[in-house]
PQR file of N, CA, C, O and H, with PARSE charges and radii, in Angstrom:
ATOM      1  N   MET A   1       0.839  -1.180   0.000 -0.4000 1.5000
ATOM      2  CA  MET A   1       0.000   0.000   0.000 -0.0000 2.0000
ATOM      3  C   MET A   1       0.882   1.241   0.000  0.5500 1.7000
ATOM      4  O   MET A   1       1.813   1.347   0.799 -0.5500 1.4000
ATOM      5  N   THR A   2       0.592   2.168  -0.888 -0.4000 1.5000
ATOM      6  CA  THR A   2       1.374   3.383  -1.027 -0.0000 2.0000
ATOM      7  C   THR A   2       0.730   4.519  -0.239  0.5500 1.7000
ATOM      8  O   THR A   2      -0.492   4.672  -0.238 -0.5500 1.4000
ATOM      9  H   THR A   2      -0.164   2.081  -1.537  0.4000 1.0000
ATOM     10  N   ALA A   3       1.544   5.297   0.418 -0.4000 1.5000
ATOM     11  CA  ALA A   3       1.043   6.451   1.176 -0.0000 2.0000
ATOM     12  C   ALA A   3       0.550   7.522   0.203  0.5500 1.7000
ATOM     13  O   ALA A   3       1.111   7.669  -0.883 -0.5500 1.4000
ATOM     14  H   ALA A   3       2.537   5.173   0.417  0.4000 1.0000
ATOM     15  N   PRO A   4      -0.495   8.275   0.577 -0.5600 1.5000
ATOM     16  CA  PRO A   4      -0.965   9.370  -0.279  0.2800 2.0000
ATOM     17  C   PRO A   4       0.145  10.399  -0.476  0.5500 1.7000
ATOM     18  O   PRO A   4       1.010  10.546   0.388 -0.5500 1.4000
ATOM     19  N   PRO A   5       0.131  11.111  -1.599 -0.5600 1.5000
ATOM     20  CA  PRO A   5       1.171  12.109  -1.850  0.2800 2.0000
ATOM     21  C   PRO A   5       1.086  13.283  -0.880  0.5500 1.7000
ATOM     22  O   PRO A   5       0.023  13.592  -0.341 -0.5500 1.4000
ATOM     23  N   LYS A   6       2.206  13.914  -0.678 -0.4000 1.5000
ATOM     24  CA  LYS A   6       2.288  15.089   0.187 -0.0000 2.0000
ATOM     25  C   LYS A   6       1.571  16.262  -0.495  0.5500 1.7000
ATOM     26  O   LYS A   6       1.762  16.481  -1.691 -0.5500 1.4000
ATOM     27  H   LYS A   6       3.069  13.663  -1.116  0.4000 1.0000
ATOM     28  N   PRO A   7       0.760  17.010   0.239 -0.5600 1.5000
ATOM     29  CA  PRO A   7       0.075  18.165  -0.362  0.2800 2.0000
ATOM     30  C   PRO A   7       1.074  19.214  -0.855  0.5500 1.7000
ATOM     31  O   PRO A   7       2.208  19.270  -0.380 -0.5500 1.4000
ATOM     32  N   PRO A   8       0.648  20.043  -1.809 -0.5600 1.5000
ATOM     33  CA  PRO A   8       1.525  21.122  -2.290  0.2800 2.0000
ATOM     34  C   PRO A   8       1.817  22.145  -1.192  0.5500 1.7000
ATOM     35  O   PRO A   8       1.162  22.154  -0.150 -0.5500 1.4000
ATOM     36  N   SER A   9       2.784  22.985  -1.434 -0.4000 1.5000
ATOM     37  CA  SER A   9       3.130  24.068  -0.510 -0.0000 2.0000
ATOM     38  C   SER A   9       1.964  25.047  -0.385  0.5500 1.7000
ATOM     39  O   SER A   9       1.173  25.196  -1.316 -0.5500 1.4000
ATOM     40  H   SER A   9       3.315  22.978  -2.281  0.4000 1.0000
ATOM     41  N   VAL A  10       1.858  25.711   0.763 -0.4000 1.5000
ATOM     42  CA  VAL A  10       0.794  26.703   0.947 -0.0000 2.0000
ATOM     43  C   VAL A  10       0.899  27.827  -0.079  0.5500 1.7000
ATOM     44  O   VAL A  10      -0.101  28.471  -0.395 -0.5500 1.4000
ATOM     45  H   VAL A  10       2.501  25.590   1.520  0.4000 1.0000
ATOM     46  N   HIS A  11       2.084  28.063  -0.592 -0.4000 1.5000
ATOM     47  CA  HIS A  11       2.291  29.126  -1.573 -0.0000 2.0000
ATOM     48  C   HIS A  11       1.677  28.787  -2.933  0.5500 1.7000
ATOM     49  O   HIS A  11       1.491  29.675  -3.765 -0.5500 1.4000
ATOM     50  H   HIS A  11       2.896  27.539  -0.334  0.4000 1.0000
ATOM     51  N   GLU A  12       1.364  27.516  -3.164 -0.4000 1.5000
ATOM     52  CA  GLU A  12       0.761  27.078  -4.423 -0.0000 2.0000
ATOM     53  C   GLU A  12      -0.760  26.965  -4.343  0.5500 1.7000
ATOM     54  O   GLU A  12      -1.407  26.684  -5.351 -0.5500 1.4000
ATOM     55  H   GLU A  12       1.515  26.795  -2.488  0.4000 1.0000
ATOM     56  N   LEU A  13      -1.339  27.179  -3.163 -0.4000 1.5000
ATOM     57  CA  LEU A  13      -2.761  26.973  -2.954 -0.0000 2.0000
ATOM     58  C   LEU A  13      -3.525  28.285  -2.895  0.5500 1.7000
ATOM     59  O   LEU A  13      -2.965  29.337  -2.589 -0.5500 1.4000
ATOM     60  H   LEU A  13      -0.813  27.407  -2.344  0.4000 1.0000
ATOM     61  N   SER A  14      -4.821  28.201  -3.195 -0.4000 1.5000
ATOM     62  CA  SER A  14      -5.684  29.376  -3.085 -0.0000 2.0000
ATOM     63  C   SER A  14      -6.054  29.595  -1.620  0.5500 1.7000
ATOM     64  O   SER A  14      -5.800  28.735  -0.777 -0.5500 1.4000
ATOM     65  H   SER A  14      -5.277  27.346  -3.443  0.4000 1.0000
ATOM     66  N   TYR A  15      -6.645  30.732  -1.325 -0.4000 1.5000
ATOM     67  CA  TYR A  15      -7.083  31.015   0.035 -0.0000 2.0000
ATOM     68  C   TYR A  15      -8.111  29.970   0.487  0.5500 1.7000
ATOM     69  O   TYR A  15      -8.060  29.500   1.624 -0.5500 1.4000
ATOM     70  H   TYR A  15      -6.851  31.430  -2.011  0.4000 1.0000
ATOM     71  N   GLY A  16      -9.036  29.609  -0.399 -0.4000 1.5000
ATOM     72  CA  GLY A  16     -10.056  28.624  -0.076 -0.0000 2.0000
ATOM     73  C   GLY A  16      -9.479  27.257   0.237  0.5500 1.7000
ATOM     74  O   GLY A  16      -9.978  26.562   1.122 -0.5500 1.4000
ATOM     75  H   GLY A  16      -9.077  29.991  -1.322  0.4000 1.0000
ATOM     76  N   GLN A  17      -8.434  26.863  -0.475 -0.4000 1.5000
ATOM     77  CA  GLN A  17      -7.783  25.580  -0.217 -0.0000 2.0000
ATOM     78  C   GLN A  17      -7.050  25.612   1.127  0.5500 1.7000
ATOM     79  O   GLN A  17      -7.082  24.631   1.869 -0.5500 1.4000
ATOM     80  H   GLN A  17      -8.029  27.428  -1.194  0.4000 1.0000
ATOM     81  N   CYS A  18      -6.397  26.717   1.442 -0.4000 1.5000
ATOM     82  CA  CYS A  18      -5.698  26.830   2.731 -0.0000 2.0000
ATOM     83  C   CYS A  18      -6.684  26.896   3.891  0.5500 1.7000
ATOM     84  O   CYS A  18      -6.390  26.402   4.979 -0.5500 1.4000
ATOM     85  H   CYS A  18      -6.370  27.514   0.838  0.4000 1.0000
ATOM     86  N   ALA A  19      -7.845  27.499   3.673 -0.4000 1.5000
ATOM     87  CA  ALA A  19      -8.848  27.643   4.726 -0.0000 2.0000
ATOM     88  C   ALA A  19      -9.665  26.382   4.934  0.5500 1.7000
ATOM     89  O   ALA A  19     -10.413  26.288   5.907 -0.5500 1.4000
ATOM     90  H   ALA A  19      -8.084  27.901   2.788  0.4000 1.0000
ATOM     91  N   GLY A  20      -9.537  25.403   4.034 -0.4000 1.5000
ATOM     92  CA  GLY A  20     -10.294  24.166   4.158 -0.0000 2.0000
ATOM     93  C   GLY A  20     -11.661  24.223   3.500  0.5500 1.7000
ATOM     94  O   GLY A  20     -12.492  23.342   3.723 -0.5500 1.4000
ATOM     95  H   GLY A  20      -8.929  25.479   3.243  0.4000 1.0000
ATOM     96  N   TRP A  21     -11.905  25.237   2.701 -0.4000 1.5000
ATOM     97  CA  TRP A  21     -13.193  25.389   2.011 -0.0000 2.0000
ATOM     98  C   TRP A  21     -13.219  24.635   0.695  0.5500 1.7000
ATOM     99  O   TRP A  21     -14.285  24.243   0.221 -0.5500 1.4000
ATOM    100  H   TRP A  21     -11.230  25.953   2.520  0.4000 1.0000
ATOM    101  N   ASN A  22     -12.040  24.429   0.096 -0.4000 1.5000
ATOM    102  CA  ASN A  22     -11.941  23.777  -1.206 -0.0000 2.0000
ATOM    103  C   ASN A  22     -10.965  22.614  -1.138  0.5500 1.7000
ATOM    104  O   ASN A  22     -10.041  22.600  -0.325 -0.5500 1.4000
ATOM    105  H   ASN A  22     -11.174  24.748   0.480  0.4000 1.0000
ATOM    106  N   CYS A  23     -11.193  21.627  -2.020 -0.4000 1.5000
ATOM    107  CA  CYS A  23     -10.311  20.462  -2.106 -0.0000 2.0000
ATOM    108  C   CYS A  23      -8.893  20.912  -2.468  0.5500 1.7000
ATOM    109  O   CYS A  23      -8.700  21.723  -3.374 -0.5500 1.4000
ATOM    110  H   CYS A  23     -11.943  21.639  -2.681  0.4000 1.0000
ATOM    111  N   VAL A  24      -7.917  20.379  -1.755 -0.4000 1.5000
ATOM    112  CA  VAL A  24      -6.524  20.742  -2.006 -0.0000 2.0000
ATOM    113  C   VAL A  24      -6.066  20.268  -3.385  0.5500 1.7000
ATOM    114  O   VAL A  24      -5.159  20.866  -3.965 -0.5500 1.4000
ATOM    115  H   VAL A  24      -8.074  19.720  -1.019  0.4000 1.0000
ATOM    116  N   TRP A  25      -6.676  19.203  -3.925 -0.4000 1.5000
ATOM    117  CA  TRP A  25      -6.230  18.649  -5.197 -0.0000 2.0000
ATOM    118  C   TRP A  25      -6.980  19.195  -6.400  0.5500 1.7000
ATOM    119  O   TRP A  25      -6.360  19.465  -7.428 -0.5500 1.4000
ATOM    120  H   TRP A  25      -7.413  18.718  -3.455  0.4000 1.0000
ATOM    121  N   CYS A  26      -8.306  19.368  -6.306 -0.4000 1.5000
ATOM    122  CA  CYS A  26      -9.059  19.794  -7.489 -0.0000 2.0000
ATOM    123  C   CYS A  26      -9.718  21.156  -7.332  0.5500 1.7000
ATOM    124  O   CYS A  26     -10.182  21.724  -8.321 -0.5500 1.4000
ATOM    125  H   CYS A  26      -8.810  19.149  -5.471  0.4000 1.0000
ATOM    126  N   GLY A  27      -9.773  21.695  -6.122 -0.4000 1.5000
ATOM    127  CA  GLY A  27     -10.323  23.016  -5.897 -0.0000 2.0000
ATOM    128  C   GLY A  27     -11.839  23.073  -5.766  0.5500 1.7000
ATOM    129  O   GLY A  27     -12.389  24.164  -5.611 -0.5500 1.4000
ATOM    130  H   GLY A  27      -9.397  21.233  -5.319  0.4000 1.0000
ATOM    131  N   THR A  28     -12.545  21.925  -5.824 -0.4000 1.5000
ATOM    132  CA  THR A  28     -13.996  21.961  -5.694 -0.0000 2.0000
ATOM    133  C   THR A  28     -14.391  22.315  -4.267  0.5500 1.7000
ATOM    134  O   THR A  28     -13.660  22.033  -3.318 -0.5500 1.4000
ATOM    135  H   THR A  28     -12.099  21.039  -5.950  0.4000 1.0000
ATOM    136  N   LYS A  29     -15.562  22.938  -4.131 -0.4000 1.5000
ATOM    137  CA  LYS A  29     -16.064  23.333  -2.826 -0.0000 2.0000
ATOM    138  C   LYS A  29     -16.333  22.090  -1.978  0.5500 1.7000
ATOM    139  O   LYS A  29     -16.938  21.128  -2.451 -0.5500 1.4000
ATOM    140  H   LYS A  29     -16.157  23.166  -4.902  0.4000 1.0000
ATOM    141  N   LEU A  30     -15.883  22.116  -0.733 -0.4000 1.5000
ATOM    142  CA  LEU A  30     -16.061  20.975   0.156 -0.0000 2.0000
ATOM    143  C   LEU A  30     -17.333  21.145   0.970  0.5500 1.7000
ATOM    144  O   LEU A  30     -17.581  22.203   1.548 -0.5500 1.4000
ATOM    145  H   LEU A  30     -15.392  22.898  -0.348  0.4000 1.0000
ATOM    146  N   THR A  31     -18.132  20.092   1.006 -0.4000 1.5000
ATOM    147  CA  THR A  31     -19.335  20.093   1.832 -0.0000 2.0000
ATOM    148  C   THR A  31     -19.287  18.863   2.721  0.5500 1.7000
ATOM    149  O   THR A  31     -18.597  18.876   3.740 -0.5500 1.4000
ATOM    150  H   THR A  31     -17.930  19.232   0.536  0.4000 1.0000
ATOM    151  N   ILE A  32     -19.987  17.818   2.370 -0.4000 1.5000
ATOM    152  CA  ILE A  32     -20.040  16.601   3.176 -0.0000 2.0000
ATOM    153  C   ILE A  32     -19.000  15.600   2.673  0.5500 1.7000
ATOM    154  O   ILE A  32     -18.822  15.430   1.467 -0.5500 1.4000
ATOM    155  H   ILE A  32     -20.547  17.808   1.542  0.4000 1.0000
ATOM    156  N   GLY A  33     -18.325  14.949   3.600 -0.4000 1.5000
ATOM    157  CA  GLY A  33     -17.405  13.880   3.238 -0.0000 2.0000
ATOM    158  C   GLY A  33     -15.964  14.297   3.035  0.5500 1.7000
ATOM    159  O   GLY A  33     -15.165  13.491   2.559 -0.5500 1.4000
ATOM    160  H   GLY A  33     -18.470  15.088   4.580  0.4000 1.0000
ATOM    161  N   ALA A  34     -15.601  15.515   3.375 -0.4000 1.5000
ATOM    162  CA  ALA A  34     -14.214  15.947   3.218 -0.0000 2.0000
ATOM    163  C   ALA A  34     -13.312  15.136   4.142  0.5500 1.7000
ATOM    164  O   ALA A  34     -13.696  14.801   5.262 -0.5500 1.4000
ATOM    165  H   ALA A  34     -16.250  16.169   3.762  0.4000 1.0000
ATOM    166  N   VAL A  35     -12.114  14.826   3.664 -0.4000 1.5000
ATOM    167  CA  VAL A  35     -11.146  14.067   4.455 -0.0000 2.0000
ATOM    168  C   VAL A  35      -9.835  14.835   4.538  0.5500 1.7000
ATOM    169  O   VAL A  35      -9.489  15.595   3.633 -0.5500 1.4000
ATOM    170  H   VAL A  35     -11.802  15.098   2.754  0.4000 1.0000
ATOM    171  N   SER A  36      -9.117  14.632   5.623 -0.4000 1.5000
ATOM    172  CA  SER A  36      -7.834  15.298   5.785 -0.0000 2.0000
ATOM    173  C   SER A  36      -6.860  14.800   4.718  0.5500 1.7000
ATOM    174  O   SER A  36      -6.759  13.600   4.466 -0.5500 1.4000
ATOM    175  H   SER A  36      -9.398  14.015   6.358  0.4000 1.0000
ATOM    176  N   ALA A  37      -6.148  15.737   4.099 -0.4000 1.5000
ATOM    177  CA  ALA A  37      -5.158  15.387   3.080 -0.0000 2.0000
ATOM    178  C   ALA A  37      -3.736  15.613   3.585  0.5500 1.7000
ATOM    179  O   ALA A  37      -2.774  15.441   2.836 -0.5500 1.4000
ATOM    180  H   ALA A  37      -6.230  16.712   4.304  0.4000 1.0000
ATOM    181  N   GLY A  38      -3.601  15.994   4.845 -0.4000 1.5000
ATOM    182  CA  GLY A  38      -2.284  16.207   5.424 -0.0000 2.0000
ATOM    183  C   GLY A  38      -2.009  17.665   5.719  0.5500 1.7000
ATOM    184  O   GLY A  38      -2.931  18.468   5.860 -0.5500 1.4000
ATOM    185  H   GLY A  38      -4.382  16.134   5.454  0.4000 1.0000
ATOM    186  N   ILE A  39      -0.741  17.998   5.810 -0.4000 1.5000
ATOM    187  CA  ILE A  39      -0.299  19.350   6.147 -0.0000 2.0000
ATOM    188  C   ILE A  39       0.392  19.959   4.929  0.5500 1.7000
ATOM    189  O   ILE A  39       1.359  19.409   4.403 -0.5500 1.4000
ATOM    190  H   ILE A  39       0.008  17.345   5.695  0.4000 1.0000
ATOM    191  N   ALA A  40      -0.128  21.108   4.496 -0.4000 1.5000
ATOM    192  CA  ALA A  40       0.548  21.884   3.449 -0.0000 2.0000
ATOM    193  C   ALA A  40       1.542  22.788   4.171  0.5500 1.7000
ATOM    194  O   ALA A  40       1.151  23.625   4.985 -0.5500 1.4000
ATOM    195  H   ALA A  40      -0.913  21.555   4.923  0.4000 1.0000
ATOM    196  N   GLU A  41       2.810  22.618   3.874 -0.4000 1.5000
ATOM    197  CA  GLU A  41       3.850  23.356   4.580 -0.0000 2.0000
ATOM    198  C   GLU A  41       4.255  24.612   3.828  0.5500 1.7000
ATOM    199  O   GLU A  41       4.151  24.689   2.604 -0.5500 1.4000
ATOM    200  H   GLU A  41       3.128  21.938   3.213  0.4000 1.0000
ATOM    201  N   GLY A  42       4.714  25.579   4.579 -0.4000 1.5000
ATOM    202  CA  GLY A  42       5.210  26.803   3.973 -0.0000 2.0000
ATOM    203  C   GLY A  42       5.698  27.756   5.039  0.5500 1.7000
ATOM    204  O   GLY A  42       5.213  27.748   6.170 -0.5500 1.4000
ATOM    205  H   GLY A  42       4.800  25.516   5.573  0.4000 1.0000
ATOM    206  N   TYR A  43       6.656  28.570   4.671 -0.4000 1.5000
ATOM    207  CA  TYR A  43       7.233  29.547   5.589 -0.0000 2.0000
ATOM    208  C   TYR A  43       7.365  30.887   4.898  0.5500 1.7000
ATOM    209  O   TYR A  43       7.543  30.968   3.683 -0.5500 1.4000
ATOM    210  H   TYR A  43       7.051  28.577   3.753  0.4000 1.0000
ATOM    211  N   SER A  44       7.273  31.934   5.698 -0.4000 1.5000
ATOM    212  CA  SER A  44       7.568  33.286   5.251 -0.0000 2.0000
ATOM    213  C   SER A  44       8.578  33.827   6.250  0.5500 1.7000
ATOM    214  O   SER A  44       8.214  34.332   7.312 -0.5500 1.4000
ATOM    215  H   SER A  44       7.129  31.868   6.686  0.4000 1.0000
ATOM    216  N   GLY A  45       9.833  33.713   5.899 -0.4000 1.5000
ATOM    217  CA  GLY A  45      10.881  34.045   6.857 -0.0000 2.0000
ATOM    218  C   GLY A  45      10.838  33.062   8.005  0.5500 1.7000
ATOM    219  O   GLY A  45      10.922  31.853   7.790 -0.5500 1.4000
ATOM    220  H   GLY A  45      10.128  33.303   5.036  0.4000 1.0000
ATOM    221  N   ALA A  46      10.709  33.562   9.223 -0.4000 1.5000
ATOM    222  CA  ALA A  46      10.656  32.711  10.407 -0.0000 2.0000
ATOM    223  C   ALA A  46       9.233  32.272  10.750  0.5500 1.7000
ATOM    224  O   ALA A  46       9.036  31.525  11.709 -0.5500 1.4000
ATOM    225  H   ALA A  46      10.641  34.545   9.398  0.4000 1.0000
ATOM    226  N   HIS A  47       8.244  32.721   9.988 -0.4000 1.5000
ATOM    227  CA  HIS A  47       6.841  32.438  10.290 -0.0000 2.0000
ATOM    228  C   HIS A  47       6.381  31.158   9.602  0.5500 1.7000
ATOM    229  O   HIS A  47       6.480  31.016   8.384 -0.5500 1.4000
ATOM    230  H   HIS A  47       8.404  33.328   9.209  0.4000 1.0000
ATOM    231  N   ASP A  48       5.878  30.231  10.411 -0.4000 1.5000
ATOM    232  CA  ASP A  48       5.371  28.959   9.900 -0.0000 2.0000
ATOM    233  C   ASP A  48       3.933  29.160   9.426  0.5500 1.7000
ATOM    234  O   ASP A  48       3.058  29.476  10.233 -0.5500 1.4000
ATOM    235  H   ASP A  48       5.798  30.346  11.401  0.4000 1.0000
ATOM    236  N   LEU A  49       3.678  28.982   8.137 -0.4000 1.5000
ATOM    237  CA  LEU A  49       2.356  29.167   7.546 -0.0000 2.0000
ATOM    238  C   LEU A  49       1.650  27.837   7.311  0.5500 1.7000
ATOM    239  O   LEU A  49       0.582  27.815   6.699 -0.5500 1.4000
ATOM    240  H   LEU A  49       4.389  28.725   7.482  0.4000 1.0000
ATOM    241  N   SER A  50       2.216  26.738   7.778 -0.4000 1.5000
ATOM    242  CA  SER A  50       1.672  25.408   7.522 -0.0000 2.0000
ATOM    243  C   SER A  50       0.254  25.262   8.070  0.5500 1.7000
ATOM    244  O   SER A  50      -0.053  25.739   9.163 -0.5500 1.4000
ATOM    245  H   SER A  50       3.083  26.757   8.275  0.4000 1.0000
ATOM    246  N   VAL A  51      -0.616  24.590   7.286 -0.4000 1.5000
ATOM    247  CA  VAL A  51      -2.008  24.372   7.678 -0.0000 2.0000
ATOM    248  C   VAL A  51      -2.430  22.959   7.285  0.5500 1.7000
ATOM    249  O   VAL A  51      -1.874  22.360   6.365 -0.5500 1.4000
ATOM    250  H   VAL A  51      -0.366  24.203   6.398  0.4000 1.0000
ATOM    251  N   GLU A  52      -3.427  22.442   8.004 -0.4000 1.5000
ATOM    252  CA  GLU A  52      -4.022  21.176   7.597 -0.0000 2.0000
ATOM    253  C   GLU A  52      -4.944  21.456   6.425  0.5500 1.7000
ATOM    254  O   GLU A  52      -5.727  22.406   6.462 -0.5500 1.4000
ATOM    255  H   GLU A  52      -3.878  22.929   8.751  0.4000 1.0000
ATOM    256  N   VAL A  53      -4.860  20.642   5.390 -0.4000 1.5000
ATOM    257  CA  VAL A  53      -5.700  20.811   4.204 -0.0000 2.0000
ATOM    258  C   VAL A  53      -6.587  19.581   4.034  0.5500 1.7000
ATOM    259  O   VAL A  53      -6.309  18.514   4.581 -0.5500 1.4000
ATOM    260  H   VAL A  53      -4.225  19.870   5.360  0.4000 1.0000
ATOM    261  N   PHE A  54      -7.658  19.753   3.265 -0.4000 1.5000
ATOM    262  CA  PHE A  54      -8.661  18.708   3.118 -0.0000 2.0000
ATOM    263  C   PHE A  54      -8.917  18.406   1.649  0.5500 1.7000
ATOM    264  O   PHE A  54      -8.656  19.228   0.770 -0.5500 1.4000
ATOM    265  H   PHE A  54      -7.884  20.620   2.821  0.4000 1.0000
ATOM    266  N   ALA A  55      -9.433  17.205   1.405 -0.4000 1.5000
ATOM    267  CA  ALA A  55      -9.718  16.753   0.039 -0.0000 2.0000
ATOM    268  C   ALA A  55     -11.160  16.287  -0.059  0.5500 1.7000
ATOM    269  O   ALA A  55     -11.763  15.883   0.935 -0.5500 1.4000
ATOM    270  H   ALA A  55      -9.645  16.537   2.119  0.4000 1.0000
ATOM    271  N   CYS A  56     -11.705  16.347  -1.266 -0.4000 1.5000
ATOM    272  CA  CYS A  56     -13.041  15.815  -1.518 -0.0000 2.0000
ATOM    273  C   CYS A  56     -12.950  14.279  -1.526  0.5500 1.7000
ATOM    274  O   CYS A  56     -11.857  13.729  -1.665 -0.5500 1.4000
ATOM    275  H   CYS A  56     -11.215  16.675  -2.073  0.4000 1.0000
ATOM    276  N   PRO A  57     -14.081  13.589  -1.378 -0.5600 1.5000
ATOM    277  CA  PRO A  57     -14.042  12.124  -1.367  0.2800 2.0000
ATOM    278  C   PRO A  57     -13.402  11.521  -2.629  0.5500 1.7000
ATOM    279  O   PRO A  57     -12.769  10.468  -2.551 -0.5500 1.4000
ATOM    280  N   ASP A  58     -13.560  12.175  -3.786 -0.4000 1.5000
ATOM    281  CA  ASP A  58     -12.968  11.663  -5.022 -0.0000 2.0000
ATOM    282  C   ASP A  58     -11.440  11.662  -4.995  0.5500 1.7000
ATOM    283  O   ASP A  58     -10.804  10.850  -5.666 -0.5500 1.4000
ATOM    284  H   ASP A  58     -14.074  13.031  -3.849  0.4000 1.0000
ATOM    285  N   HIS A  59     -10.856  12.572  -4.222 -0.4000 1.5000
ATOM    286  CA  HIS A  59      -9.395  12.696  -4.153 -0.0000 2.0000
ATOM    287  C   HIS A  59      -8.862  12.370  -2.761  0.5500 1.7000
ATOM    288  O   HIS A  59      -7.824  12.890  -2.352 -0.5500 1.4000
ATOM    289  H   HIS A  59     -11.373  13.232  -3.677  0.4000 1.0000
ATOM    290  N   ALA A  60      -9.572  11.513  -2.040 -0.4000 1.5000
ATOM    291  CA  ALA A  60      -9.164  11.164  -0.671 -0.0000 2.0000
ATOM    292  C   ALA A  60      -7.775  10.547  -0.612  0.5500 1.7000
ATOM    293  O   ALA A  60      -7.082  10.688   0.396 -0.5500 1.4000
ATOM    294  H   ALA A  60     -10.415  11.091  -2.373  0.4000 1.0000
ATOM    295  N   ASN A  61      -7.358   9.870  -1.667 -0.4000 1.5000
ATOM    296  CA  ASN A  61      -6.031   9.234  -1.700 -0.0000 2.0000
ATOM    297  C   ASN A  61      -5.035   9.988  -2.559  0.5500 1.7000
ATOM    298  O   ASN A  61      -4.003   9.434  -2.938 -0.5500 1.4000
ATOM    299  H   ASN A  61      -7.921   9.755  -2.486  0.4000 1.0000
ATOM    300  N   GLY A  62      -5.323  11.235  -2.871 -0.4000 1.5000
ATOM    301  CA  GLY A  62      -4.419  12.048  -3.672 -0.0000 2.0000
ATOM    302  C   GLY A  62      -5.019  12.392  -5.011  0.5500 1.7000
ATOM    303  O   GLY A  62      -6.137  11.976  -5.316 -0.5500 1.4000
ATOM    304  H   GLY A  62      -6.161  11.685  -2.563  0.4000 1.0000
ATOM    305  N   PRO A  63      -4.297  13.145  -5.818 -0.5600 1.5000
ATOM    306  CA  PRO A  63      -4.806  13.533  -7.131  0.2800 2.0000
ATOM    307  C   PRO A  63      -4.973  12.314  -8.036  0.5500 1.7000
ATOM    308  O   PRO A  63      -4.306  11.295  -7.857 -0.5500 1.4000
ATOM    309  N   ASP A  64      -5.865  12.435  -8.998 -0.4000 1.5000
ATOM    310  CA  ASP A  64      -6.053  11.289  -9.899 -0.0000 2.0000
ATOM    311  C   ASP A  64      -4.864  11.117 -10.826  0.5500 1.7000
ATOM    312  O   ASP A  64      -3.965  11.957 -10.842 -0.5500 1.4000
ATOM    313  H   ASP A  64      -6.407  13.262  -9.144  0.4000 1.0000
ATOM    314  N   ARG A  65      -4.848  10.063 -11.582 -0.4000 1.5000
ATOM    315  CA  ARG A  65      -3.711   9.733 -12.447 -0.0000 2.0000
ATOM    316  C   ARG A  65      -3.574  10.662 -13.641  0.5500 1.7000
ATOM    317  O   ARG A  65      -2.577  10.600 -14.360 -0.5500 1.4000
ATOM    318  H   ARG A  65      -5.579   9.380 -11.570  0.4000 1.0000
ATOM    319  N   LYS A  66      -4.563  11.524 -13.865 -0.4000 1.5000
ATOM    320  CA  LYS A  66      -4.499  12.456 -14.982 -0.0000 2.0000
ATOM    321  C   LYS A  66      -3.638  13.684 -14.661  0.5500 1.7000
ATOM    322  O   LYS A  66      -3.458  14.557 -15.510 -0.5500 1.4000
ATOM    323  H   LYS A  66      -5.374  11.575 -13.281  0.4000 1.0000
ATOM    324  N   GLY A  67      -3.108  13.749 -13.432 -0.4000 1.5000
ATOM    325  CA  GLY A  67      -2.267  14.868 -13.068 -0.0000 2.0000
ATOM    326  C   GLY A  67      -3.019  16.052 -12.538  0.5500 1.7000
ATOM    327  O   GLY A  67      -2.465  17.150 -12.484 -0.5500 1.4000
ATOM    328  H   GLY A  67      -3.254  13.040 -12.742  0.4000 1.0000
ATOM    329  N   ASP A  68      -4.283  15.875 -12.136 -0.4000 1.5000
ATOM    330  CA  ASP A  68      -5.098  16.962 -11.601 -0.0000 2.0000
ATOM    331  C   ASP A  68      -4.488  17.420 -10.274  0.5500 1.7000
ATOM    332  O   ASP A  68      -4.552  16.691  -9.284 -0.5500 1.4000
ATOM    333  H   ASP A  68      -4.733  14.983 -12.179  0.4000 1.0000
ATOM    334  N   GLN A  69      -3.909  18.598 -10.242 -0.4000 1.5000
ATOM    335  CA  GLN A  69      -3.251  19.078  -9.034 -0.0000 2.0000
ATOM    336  C   GLN A  69      -4.029  20.161  -8.311  0.5500 1.7000
ATOM    337  O   GLN A  69      -3.821  20.350  -7.112 -0.5500 1.4000
ATOM    338  H   GLN A  69      -3.857  19.191 -11.046  0.4000 1.0000
ATOM    339  N   ARG A  70      -4.927  20.891  -8.993 -0.4000 1.5000
ATOM    340  CA  ARG A  70      -5.687  21.941  -8.301 -0.0000 2.0000
ATOM    341  C   ARG A  70      -6.999  22.145  -8.965  0.5500 1.7000
ATOM    342  O   ARG A  70      -7.785  22.987  -8.531 -0.5500 1.4000
ATOM    343  H   ARG A  70      -5.095  20.738  -9.966  0.4000 1.0000
TER
END
């Protein structure tokens, strides 16, 4: 069994994706069934901007094989 891929950096995500409103992989609005996708890491100087991000049920195990990243 392969571990899900690491989420992108916070610098690559939209505000909605960082806030947990949108799927970290496809950007669709999250309602029922969202699952944790891990921690999107990022820094601005000494400030840690890392946040927990979420995925829609379709991308619970990471982006699909078509390369859908956002």
